[in-house]
C-alpha positions as CSV (number, residue, x, y, z in Angstrom):
1,M,5.2,-23.1,0.1
2,L,8.7,-21.6,-0.3
3,M,10.4,-23.6,2.4
4,H,12.1,-25.8,-0.1
5,M,14.0,-22.7,-1.3
6,R,16.7,-21.4,1.2
7,E,17.1,-17.8,0.0
8,L,15.6,-15.6,-2.7
9,T,17.0,-12.6,-4.5
10,L,15.6,-9.3,-3.5
11,G,13.6,-9.2,-6.8
12,E,12.2,-12.7,-6.3
13,A,11.2,-11.9,-2.8
14,A,9.6,-8.6,-3.8
15,Q,7.5,-10.3,-6.5
16,A,6.5,-13.1,-4.1
17,I,5.4,-10.6,-1.5
18,G,3.8,-8.2,-3.9
19,V,5.9,-5.1,-3.2
20,S,8.8,-3.4,-4.9
21,A,12.5,-4.2,-4.3
22,D,12.8,-0.6,-3.0
23,T,10.2,-1.3,-0.4
24,L,12.1,-4.4,0.7
25,R,15.3,-2.3,1.0
26,R,13.5,0.2,3.2
27,W,12.1,-2.6,5.3
28,D,15.5,-4.1,5.7
29,R,17.0,-0.7,6.8
30,A,14.1,-0.2,9.2
31,G,14.5,-3.7,10.7
32,K,11.1,-4.9,9.4
33,L,12.8,-7.6,7.2
34,T,15.7,-9.9,7.9
35,T,18.1,-10.3,5.0
36,T,21.5,-11.8,4.5
37,R,24.3,-10.8,2.1
38,D,25.8,-13.1,-0.6
39,E,29.5,-13.2,-1.6
40,H,28.9,-10.2,-3.9
41,N,27.2,-8.2,-1.0
42,R,23.8,-8.5,-2.6
43,R,20.8,-8.8,-0.3
44,R,19.2,-12.3,-0.1
45,V,15.9,-12.9,1.6
46,P,15.3,-16.1,3.5
47,A,12.2,-18.0,2.4
48,T,11.0,-18.0,6.0
49,E,10.8,-14.1,5.8
50,V,8.8,-14.3,2.6
51,E,6.5,-16.8,4.2
52,R,6.1,-14.6,7.3
53,L,5.2,-11.6,5.2
54,T,2.8,-13.4,2.9
55,S,1.0,-15.4,5.6
56,R,-0.8,-12.5,7.2
57,P,-4.5,-13.2,6.4
58,D,-5.5,-9.5,6.6
59,R,-2.6,-8.2,4.5
60,H,-4.6,-7.3,1.4
61,A,-7.7,-6.2,3.3
62,T,-5.7,-3.5,5.2
63,G,-3.9,-2.1,2.2
64,D,-0.5,-3.2,3.7
65,N,0.5,-4.5,0.3
66,L,1.0,-0.9,-0.9
67,S,4.4,0.5,-0.7
68,A,3.2,4.0,-0.2
69,R,4.3,5.6,3.0
70,N,1.8,8.5,3.1
71,R,-1.7,7.4,4.1
72,F,-4.2,9.8,5.4
73,A,-7.3,8.4,7.1
74,G,-10.2,10.9,7.3
75,V,-13.7,11.8,6.4
76,V,-15.0,12.7,3.0
77,R,-16.1,16.3,3.0
78,S,-17.4,16.7,-0.6
79,V,-17.8,14.7,-3.8
80,E,-18.4,16.4,-7.1
81,V,-19.0,14.2,-10.1
82,D,-19.0,15.5,-13.7
83,G,-19.1,13.1,-16.5
84,V,-16.7,10.1,-16.1
85,M,-14.6,11.9,-13.4
86,G,-15.1,13.2,-9.9
87,I,-13.4,15.3,-7.3
88,V,-13.2,13.9,-3.8
89,E,-12.2,16.1,-0.9
90,L,-11.0,14.3,2.3
91,E,-10.4,15.9,5.7
92,A,-7.7,14.0,7.5
93,G,-6.8,15.7,10.7
94,P,-5.1,19.0,9.9
95,F,-4.9,18.0,6.2
96,R,-7.2,18.4,3.3
97,V,-6.6,16.0,0.4
98,T,-8.3,16.4,-2.9
99,A,-8.3,13.6,-5.4
100,V,-9.6,13.4,-9.0
101,I,-10.8,9.8,-9.5
102,T,-13.3,8.1,-11.8
103,R,-17.0,8.2,-11.3
104,D,-16.9,4.3,-11.3
105,A,-14.5,4.4,-8.4
106,I,-16.6,6.9,-6.4
107,E,-19.7,4.7,-6.9
108,E,-17.9,1.4,-6.2
109,L,-16.4,2.8,-3.0
110,G,-19.7,4.4,-2.0
111,L,-18.0,7.7,-1.4
112,M,-20.1,10.6,-0.2
113,A,-19.9,13.4,2.3
114,G,-19.5,11.9,5.8
115,T,-18.0,8.5,4.8
116,S,-14.7,7.4,6.2
117,A,-11.9,7.0,3.6
118,I,-8.1,6.7,3.4
119,A,-6.1,8.7,0.9
120,T,-2.8,7.1,-0.2
121,V,-0.3,9.5,-1.6
122,K,2.3,7.9,-3.9
123,S,4.5,10.1,-6.1
124,T,2.1,12.5,-7.9
125,S,-1.0,10.2,-7.6
126,V,-3.5,10.1,-4.8
127,M,-5.4,6.8,-4.3
128,V,-8.6,6.8,-2.2
129,E,-10.1,3.8,-0.5
130,R,-13.0,3.5,1.8
131,G,-12.1,2.5,5.3
132,S,-12.7,2.8,9.0
133,F,-10.3,3.9,11.6
């Protein structure tokens, strides 16, 4: 796929992998990504690294394509729907996460009290996905 290209810029690699450049910088610092530096000290990502990170068949199914660092797996404790919006309360260990999401999302995910779900906290938003753990 990308083997004909030797190295990509950080932005090109981020776009190919489906994450932000900031995520790739974090992965580089954490040792999850191997990079090189060009003559201007800019990070370059070998095509083999991009291939390695995009070849995982379960990547999208597990939510690994998100750059969010705060994911809370838990059990839905309550769902209140009013009009086009709803409030979902999730108990995740010692944490209670409350998210306001659309009625469509609640129905599509099949969220109801007792179902397993994962709340992903990113900036000021909370994303909820149904999942098992």
